[in-house]
C-alpha positions in Angstrom: 2.0 22.8 7.9 0.1 20.7 10.4 1.4 20.6 13.9 1.0 17.8 16.5 0.3 15.3 13.7 -0.2 11.6 14.5 0.7 8.9 12.0 0.4 5.1 12.2 2.2 3.0 9.6 1.6 -0.7 9.6 4.1 -2.6 7.4 3.4 -6.3 6.5 6.3 -8.7 6.2 6.4 -12.3 4.9 9.8 -13.9 5.1 11.6 -10.7 4.2 13.4 -9.6 7.3 16.3 -8.0 5.5 13.8 -5.9 3.4 12.0 -5.0 6.6 15.2 -3.8 8.3 16.0 -1.6 5.4 12.5 -0.2 5.3 12.4 0.6 9.0 15.8 2.3 8.6 14.4 4.5 5.8 11.5 5.4 8.0 13.8 6.4 10.8 15.8 8.7 8.5 12.7 10.4 7.2 11.1 10.7 10.7 14.3 12.1 12.2 14.3 14.8 9.5 10.7 15.9 10.1 11.0 15.7 13.9 13.2 18.7 13.8 10.6 20.8 12.0 7.3 19.8 13.6 5.7 17.8 16.4 5.0 14.5 14.7 4.0 11.3 16.6 4.8 8.2 14.6 3.8 4.7 15.5 5.2 1.9 13.3 3.9 -1.6 13.6 5.7 -4.5 11.9 3.0 -7.1 11.3 5.0 -10.2 10.6 3.6 -13.2 8.8 7.1 -14.8 8.5 8.0 -18.4 9.5 10.7 -17.1 11.9 10.3 -14.2 14.4 12.0 -10.8 13.5 15.4 -10.7 15.3 15.2 -9.0 18.7 18.3 -7.0 17.9 16.5 -5.2 15.1 13.5 -4.2 17.2 15.0 -1.3 19.0 17.0 2.0 18.5 14.1 3.8 16.7 13.2 7.3 17.6 9.6 6.5 16.6 7.2 4.3 18.6 7.9 0.8 17.3 5.7 -2.2 17.9 5.9 -5.8 16.7 3.0 -8.1 15.9 3.7 -11.8 15.1 1.0 -13.6 13.0 0.5 -16.8 11.2 0.7 -16.3 7.4 -2.7 -14.5 7.3 -2.1 -12.3 4.2 -1.7 -8.6 3.5 -4.8 -6.7 4.7 -5.7 -9.3 7.4 -2.1 -8.6 8.8 -2.6 -4.9 8.4 -5.7 -5.0 10.6 -4.0 -7.3 13.1 -1.2 -4.7 13.3 -3.8 -1.9 13.9 -5.3 -4.0 16.7 -1.8 -4.4 18.3 -1.7 -0.7 18.9 -4.8 -0.7 21.1 -6.0 2.8 20.3 -8.9 4.8 19.1 -8.2 5.0 15.3 -9.9 8.4 15.2 -6.9 9.9 17.0 -4.7 9.5 14.0 -4.4 12.0 11.1 -3.0 9.3 8.8 -2.9 5.5 8.8 -0.6 3.9 6.3 -0.4 0.3 5.1 2.6 -0.9 3.2 4.8 -3.8 2.1 8.4 -4.0 3.4 10.2 -4.4 0.1 10.2 -0.5 0.0 12.2 2.5 1.0 10.6 5.9 1.7 12.2 9.1 0.5 14.1 11.0 3.2 11.7 13.9 2.6 8.5 11.8 2.8 7.2 12.8 6.2 8.2 16.4 5.8 6.2 16.6 2.6 3.3 14.6 4.0 2.6 17.1 6.8 2.6 19.9 4.2 0.2 18.3 1.8 -3.0 20.3 1.4 -6.3 18.7 0.4 -10.0 19.1 1.0 -12.0 17.0 3.5 -13.4 14.8 0.7 -10.0 13.2 0.1 -10.0 9.9 1.9 -7.0 8.1 0.3 -3.6 9.4 -1.0 -1.6 7.5 -3.5 2.1 8.4 -3.5 4.6 8.1 -6.3 6.0 4.6 -6.1 9.2 4.4 -8.1 10.5 1.0 -9.1 14.1 0.6 -8.1 16.5 0.7 -11.1 13.7 1.9 -13.5 12.3 5.3 -14.2 8.7 4.0 -13.7 6.0 5.1 -11.3 3.5 2.4 -10.2 0.9 5.0 -9.5 -1.7 6.1 -10.5 -2.7 2.5 -10.4 -6.2 2.6 -11.9 -7.7 5.9 -13.3 -11.3 4.9 -13.7 -13.7 2.4 -12.2 -13.5 -0.9 -14.1 -16.5 -2.6 -15.6 -18.0 -5.9 -14.5 -16.7 -7.5 -17.7 -13.1 -6.8 -16.6 -13.6 -9.1 -13.5 -15.3 -11.8 -15.6 -12.3 -11.7 -18.0 -9.8 -11.9 -15.2 -11.6 -14.8 -13.6 -11.2 -16.6 -16.9 -7.5 -15.7 -17.1 -6.9 -16.9 -13.5 -8.7 -20.1 -14.1 -5.7 -21.5 -15.8 -2.0 -21.2 -14.6 -0.7 -21.0 -18.2 -3.1 -18.2 -19.2 -2.3 -16.4 -15.9 1.5 -16.6 -16.5 1.2 -15.5 -20.1 -1.0 -12.5 -19.1 1.5 -11.5 -16.4 4.3 -11.5 -19.1 2.3 -9.3 -21.3 1.7 -6.9 -18.4 5.4 -6.7 -17.8 6.1 -5.9 -21.5 3.4 -3.3 -21.5 4.9 -1.6 -18.4 8.3 -1.6 -20.0 6.9 0.1 -23.1 5.1 2.7 -20.9 8.2 3.5 -18.8 10.8 6.2 -19.5 9.8 8.8 -16.9 6.1 8.2 -16.9 3.6 6.5 -14.7 1.9 3.2 -15.1 -0.9 4.9 -17.1 1.3 7.1 -19.2 0.8 10.3 -17.1 3.8 12.7 -16.8 5.4 13.2 -13.4 4.3 15.9 -11.0 0.6 15.9 -11.9 -1.7 15.7 -9.0 -5.0 14.1 -10.0 -8.0 12.2 -8.6 -8.0 8.6 -9.6 -10.1 5.4 -8.9 -7.6 3.2 -7.1 -4.1 3.5 -5.6 -1.3 0.9 -5.9 -1.6 -1.5 -2.9 2.1 -1.5 -2.0 1.7 1.8 0.0 -1.6 3.3 0.8 -2.2 6.5 2.9 -5.6 6.8 4.6 -6.5 10.3 5.7 -8.6 11.2 8.7 -11.7 11.5 6.5 -11.4 7.8 5.6 -10.6 6.8 9.2 -13.6 8.6 10.6 -16.0 7.5 7.9 -17.8 4.2 7.5 -15.2 3.1 5.0 -13.6 -0.2 6.0 -10.1 -1.7 5.9 -11.5 -5.2 6.6 -10.6 -6.8 3.3 -10.8 -10.6 3.9 -8.8 -12.0 1.1 -5.2 -13.1 1.7 -3.6 -11.3 -1.3 -4.5 -9.1 -4.3 -7.3 -6.8 -5.0 -6.7 -4.6 -2.0 -6.6 -1.4 -4.1 -10.1 -2.2 -5.6 -11.5 -2.8 -2.2 -10.1 0.5 -0.9 -11.4 2.3 -4.0 -14.9 0.9 -3.5 -15.0 1.7 0.2 -14.0 5.3 -0.7 -16.5 5.6 -3.5 -19.4 4.2 -1.4 -18.4 6.7 1.4 -18.3 9.7 -1.1 -14.5 10.1 -0.7 -11.8 10.8 -3.3 -8.6 8.9 -4.0 -5.9 11.4 -4.9 -2.5 10.7 -6.5 0.2 13.0 -5.2 3.6 12.5 -6.7 5.4 14.8 -4.2 5.3 11.9 -1.8 7.9 9.4 -3.0 8.4 5.7 -2.2 10.9 3.3 -3.8 9.8 -0.2 -4.6 12.0 -3.3 -5.0 8.9 -5.2 -6.2 7.4 -8.1 -4.5 10.3 -9.3 -2.4 8.2 -12.1 -0.9 5.3 -12.9 -3.2 7.7 -13.2 -6.2 9.0 -16.4 -4.7 5.5 -18.0 -4.7 4.6 -20.5 -7.4 2.5 -19.4 -10.4 -0.2 -21.8 -9.2 -0.4 -20.1 -5.7 -0.5 -16.6 -7.3 -3.1 -17.7 -9.8 -5.4 -19.2 -7.2 -5.4 -16.2 -4.9 -5.9 -13.8 -7.8 -8.9 -15.8 -8.8 -10.3 -15.8 -5.2 -9.8 -12.1 -5.0 -11.5 -11.3 -8.3 -14.4 -13.4 -7.4 -14.8 -11.7 -4.0 -14.7 -8.2 -5.7 -17.1 -9.2 -8.4 -19.7 -10.7 -6.0 -19.5 -7.8 -3.5 -19.1 -4.7 -5.7 -19.7 -5.4 -9.4 -22.8 -7.5 -9.6 
């Protein structure tokens, strides 16, 4: 078990303050449990893209170090990096940096298990088990193998038309339902630790190896494709992405982006696929 471990968790919120409050409370419960067992320093930054500011009454009473960052609606990873800048620290001091949505809850044992996880220095990213609330379905491992260029060309075609995009999303939901019943998004049984290509973007754990490498978190797109960007940064830096189902997170699924129009989602998917194709899959 690691001692004197330092963790920074940046959660990104967009018009989902109730979700954020529940998420921060779940972090508090898990942190309180681990603080009895080891010296853990936890900094949580709520990077808020919402139209209204997070209520002052909900910003206190945490045993961890809580910080608040107000943004314009700048998107997921741009808000993640804005949240990191809010802390004003040398990132190398941290053992883990985590980025997450807020429509989540972490398991009460999450931090206790995280400090016990053993892995070699080559592991740069850890993908936890992300269980969909009300379903026996794990969103990880997200992508097992590096996709081909043709995949991005195909997705650009799908995202060029709102009807095609909506139809494709429906097929994806049906496929996931067929693959559920106690298995992961790729049909893998639970409790299998394995190296994968990309983690699910809802909750990504960066290890000290990633933090100290040349791998970047500066993904410029507003939404979508973050997991591919992280996977490519890790691959270029010679780092592994490891799925570890002992770390459990519960997902209520897109509490904010689900309210966006199909046209908005289609547009930003197209922009993200184009960026990834042009920068990593030429």
